[in-house]
C-alpha positions in Angstrom: -10.1 -24.4 -7.3 -11.9 -21.1 -6.9 -11.2 -18.5 -4.2 -13.0 -15.5 -2.8 -11.5 -12.0 -2.4 -12.3 -9.2 0.1 -11.8 -5.8 -1.5 -11.1 -3.2 1.1 -12.4 0.2 0.0 -13.2 1.6 3.4 -12.3 5.1 4.5 -13.6 8.4 3.4 -10.7 9.4 1.2 -9.9 12.5 3.3 -6.6 13.2 1.5 -8.5 13.5 -1.8 -11.1 16.0 -0.6 -13.0 17.9 -1.9 -13.2 15.3 -4.8 -14.3 12.6 -2.3 -17.1 14.9 -1.0 -18.8 14.1 -4.4 -17.6 10.5 -4.9 -16.5 7.7 -2.7 -12.8 6.7 -3.3 -13.7 3.5 -5.1 -15.5 5.5 -7.8 -12.7 8.1 -8.3 -12.0 8.0 -12.0 -8.6 6.9 -13.3 -8.3 7.0 -17.0 -12.1 7.2 -17.3 -12.7 4.1 -15.2 -13.4 3.9 -11.4 -10.5 3.0 -9.3 -12.1 -0.1 -7.9 -12.7 -1.4 -11.4 -9.0 -1.3 -12.2 -8.6 -3.7 -9.3 -11.6 -5.9 -10.1 -10.6 -6.2 -13.8 -7.1 -7.4 -12.7 -8.5 -10.3 -10.6 -8.4 -13.7 -12.5 -11.5 -15.8 -13.2 -10.6 -18.3 -10.4 -11.7 -15.5 -8.0 -15.4 -16.3 -8.3 -16.7 -13.8 -5.7 -15.5 -10.4 -4.6 -16.8 -9.2 -1.2 -16.8 -5.4 -0.7 -17.3 -4.0 2.8 -18.4 -0.4 2.4 -20.0 2.4 4.4 -19.2 5.8 3.0 -21.6 6.6 0.1 -22.4 2.9 -0.2 -25.5 3.8 -2.3 -23.3 5.3 -5.0 -21.1 2.1 -5.2 -24.2 -0.1 -5.3 -25.8 2.0 -8.0 -22.7 1.9 -10.1 -22.4 -1.9 -9.9 -26.0 -2.3 -10.8 -25.5 -0.3 -14.0 -22.0 -1.7 -14.8 -22.0 -5.1 -13.3 -18.7 -7.0 -13.6 -18.9 -10.5 -15.0 -18.5 -12.1 -11.6 -20.4 -12.2 -8.3 -20.0 -9.0 -6.3 -21.3 -8.9 -2.7 -21.6 -5.6 -0.9 -21.5 -5.7 2.9 -22.5 -2.9 5.3 -19.6 -1.7 7.5 -21.4 0.7 9.8 -18.2 1.9 11.5 -14.5 2.0 10.7 -13.0 -1.5 11.5 -9.5 -1.2 10.0 -8.0 -3.5 7.5 -8.2 -6.5 9.8 -11.6 -5.8 11.4 -13.2 -5.3 7.9 -12.1 -8.9 7.0 -13.2 -10.3 10.3 -16.6 -8.7 9.7 -17.2 -10.8 6.6 -15.8 -14.1 8.1 -19.0 -16.0 7.6 -18.7 -15.5 3.8 -15.2 -17.0 3.7 -14.8 -20.7 3.5 -11.3 -21.5 2.3 -8.2 -19.8 1.0 -9.1 -16.2 0.2 -7.5 -12.9 -0.9 -7.6 -9.5 0.7 -7.0 -6.6 -1.6 -6.5 -2.9 -0.7 -8.6 -1.1 -3.2 -6.9 2.2 -3.3 -3.9 1.4 -5.6 -3.3 0.2 -9.1 -0.7 -2.4 -9.9 0.7 -4.8 -12.5 0.7 -7.8 -10.1 -0.3 -11.1 -11.8 -2.8 -12.3 -9.3 -3.0 -15.7 -10.8 0.7 -16.3 -10.3 0.4 -14.8 -6.8 -2.2 -17.4 -5.8 -0.1 -20.2 -7.4 2.9 -19.0 -5.4 0.9 -19.0 -2.2 -0.3 -22.6 -2.8 3.1 -23.9 -3.9 4.8 -22.6 -0.7 1.9 -23.9 1.4 1.9 -20.5 3.1 -0.3 -19.4 5.9 -0.3 -15.9 4.6 1.4 -14.4 1.5 2.0 -10.7 1.0 2.6 -9.0 -2.3 5.8 -6.9 -2.2 7.0 -3.9 -4.3 10.5 -2.4 -4.4 10.9 1.3 -3.7 13.8 3.7 -3.7 12.8 5.7 -0.6 11.8 3.4 2.2 11.4 5.9 5.0 7.7 6.3 4.6 6.9 2.6 4.5 7.1 -0.6 6.5 9.6 -3.0 4.9 9.9 -6.7 4.8 13.0 -9.0 5.1 12.9 -12.3 3.2 15.0 -15.4 3.4 16.2 -17.4 0.3 12.9 -19.3 0.2 10.9 -16.0 0.1 9.7 -16.6 3.6 9.3 -13.4 5.7 11.7 -13.2 8.6 10.8 -9.8 10.1 9.1 -6.5 9.5 10.6 -3.0 10.0 8.3 0.0 10.3 9.5 3.2 8.5 13.2 2.8 8.9 15.8 5.4 7.9 17.6 4.7 4.6 20.7 3.6 6.4 18.9 1.3 8.8 16.6 -0.4 6.3 17.3 -4.1 5.8 15.2 -4.2 2.6 13.6 -2.0 0.0 10.5 -4.2 -0.3 7.2 -2.8 0.9 3.8 -4.2 1.4 1.8 -3.7 -1.9 -1.6 -4.4 -0.4 -2.6 -7.8 -1.9 -2.7 -10.8 0.5 -3.5 -14.5 0.4 -4.8 -16.1 3.6 -5.6 -19.6 4.7 -9.0 -19.7 6.4 -7.4 -20.5 9.8 -5.7 -17.0 9.8 -9.1 -15.5 10.7 -8.7 -16.9 14.2 -5.8 -14.4 14.6 -8.1 -11.4 13.9 -10.0 -9.9 16.7 -13.4 -8.2 16.5 -13.7 -4.4 16.3 -11.0 -2.1 14.9 -8.0 -4.2 14.0 -5.0 -3.3 11.8 -3.9 -6.1 9.6 -0.4 -4.7 9.2 0.3 -3.8 12.8 -1.6 -6.4 14.7 -2.3 -9.5 12.6 0.8 -10.0 10.5 3.3 -9.9 13.5 1.1 -12.5 15.3 1.1 -15.0 12.4 4.8 -14.5 11.4 5.8 -17.9 12.9 3.0 -19.7 11.1 4.6 -19.3 7.7 4.4 -15.9 5.9 5.8 -15.5 2.5 6.5 -12.5 0.2 5.8 -12.4 -3.5 7.8 -9.8 -5.4 6.6 -8.4 -8.6 7.8 -5.8 -11.2 6.0 -3.4 -13.5 4.1 -0.7 -11.6 2.4 0.0 -8.3 0.8 3.3 -7.4 -1.0 4.1 -4.2 -3.8 6.5 -5.2 -4.5 8.0 -1.7 -3.3 11.5 -2.4 -3.7 14.0 -5.3 -0.1 13.7 -6.5 -0.3 9.9 -6.4 -3.6 9.8 -8.2 -2.1 11.9 -11.0 0.8 9.5 -11.1 -1.6 6.6 -11.6 -2.8 8.4 -14.8 0.7 9.0 -16.0 1.7 5.4 -15.2 -1.2 3.9 -17.2 -0.7 6.4 -20.1 3.0 5.9 -20.5 5.4 8.5 -21.9 4.4 8.0 -25.6 0.7 8.4 -25.3 -0.9 10.7 -27.8 -4.6 10.0 -28.2 -7.2 12.5 -29.5 -10.7 11.2 -29.9 -12.1 11.7 -33.4 -15.1 13.5 -32.0 -13.0 16.0 -30.1 -12.6 19.5 -31.5 -9.0 20.6 -31.8 -8.6 24.1 -33.2 -5.1 25.8 -33.1 -4.0 23.8 -30.1 -0.5 23.0 -29.2 -0.5 19.3 -28.2 2.6 17.9 -26.4 2.6 14.2 -25.5 1.9 12.3 -23.4 -1.7 13.4 -23.5 -5.2 12.0 -24.0 -8.2 14.1 -25.2 -11.5 12.3 -25.0 -14.8 12.3 -26.8 -16.5 15.7 -27.6 -13.8 17.7 -25.7 -13.1 21.1 -27.1 -9.5 22.5 -27.1 -9.4 25.9 -28.7 -6.0 27.6 -29.1 -4.7 26.1 -25.9 -1.5 24.3 -24.9 -2.2 20.8 -23.7 0.5 18.6 -22.1 3.0 17.2 -21.5 1.1 14.8 -19.2 -2.5 15.8 -19.6 -5.9 14.0 -19.6 -8.9 15.9 -20.9 -12.1 14.1 -20.3 -15.4 13.9 -22.2 -17.0 17.2 -23.1 -14.4 19.3 -21.3 -13.6 22.7 -22.8 -10.2 24.3 -22.6 -10.2 27.9 -23.7 -8.0 30.2 -25.8 -4.4 30.5 -24.7 -5.0 28.3 -21.7 -2.3 25.9 -20.5 -3.0 22.4 -19.0 0.1 20.5 -17.9 0.5 17.5 -15.6 -3.2 17.7 -14.9 -6.5 15.9 -15.2 -9.6 17.7 -16.4 -12.8 15.7 -15.6 -15.9 15.5 -17.8 -17.9 18.7 -18.5 -15.3 21.0 -16.9 -14.6 24.3 -18.5 -11.2 26.0 -18.4 -11.4 29.7 -19.2 -9.1 31.7 -21.5 -5.6 32.4 -20.4 -5.8 29.9 -17.5 -2.9 27.9 -16.2 -3.6 24.5 -14.7 -0.6 22.6 -13.4 -0.3 19.5 -11.3 -4.0 19.6 -10.5 -7.3 17.9 -10.9 -10.4 19.8 -12.0 -13.6 18.1 -11.0 -16.6 17.3 -13.2 -18.7 20.3 -14.2 -16.4 22.9 -12.7 -15.9 26.3 -14.5 -12.4 27.8 -14.0 -12.7 31.6 -14.6 -10.6 33.3 -17.3 -7.0 34.1 -16.2 -7.0 31.7 -13.2 -3.7 30.3 -12.1 -4.2 26.8 -10.6 -1.3 24.8 -9.2 -1.0 21.6 -7.1 -4.6 21.3 -6.0 -8.0 19.8 -6.5 -10.8 22.2 -7.7 -14.3 21.0 -6.9 -17.5 22.6 -5.7 -18.5 19.5 -3.8 -19.4 20.2 -0.1 -18.8 18.3 3.1 -21.8 16.2 4.2 -24.0 17.9 6.8 -23.1 15.4 9.5 -19.4 16.5 9.3 
């Protein structure tokens, strides 16, 4: 039995500015592939259509999908104003006809979506939520499960001492079609408004292991790179030029990049055609395509946007460098 999925990629990515002045968040590259494609590629074949409500820079998303079409049906829907995680789903109600998925598109994860769907059906759940264990619960809402994995209650951003669980919402949901009746029109929060209202109908939690990274902030986006790379990565494209460089894994240097007498890594991703100059240092950072890092620069915990030139001797730390400008309407 096939299902449809609603991929939530709304929002303007304000915490990733100025990078998101150039690109919408779904197209932010992670390991050379747009963030939304990491999600789409994880969805099993039984999901025969992915519906994507989008407003900010919709033309760029549409253009990317035309040129790089996934091997499944993708339907883009205009979302002219912010509707929240619940309102965005309600807005595409006419396209949903049975059990469906809702996926927050701003994270990467190792969830086996096929097993997740199977769990939802086996439990005859009304709604199922993917759950991820964390060490520090204070910034999250946590979930309490009974022995049958049914959700008993929610707790929003508890202290460590008060938390009754370390399981947080990982942003992939399975819904029965009837659950749409519990979502109002306009701006609606799935987490704050919808879930509490359907708790008594039969909500279940599916725990998974592996990895889960929310990519909403610079430090988390970098963590997504490092998670996918792993601690032993050492990949240098055969068409890259490496002259007198000090390479410390984990690192990846892509096609036609030039690294001349520089120290790269640990934890570095140097994209296609990027240039890192003499005696420069790149550590815990991502250099996007066609960027140029001048001589004697230090780039740490940062993202250097495509085409940027960092002047000789610059000291860059814990930031995003881009020349992208805010849209005129802002």
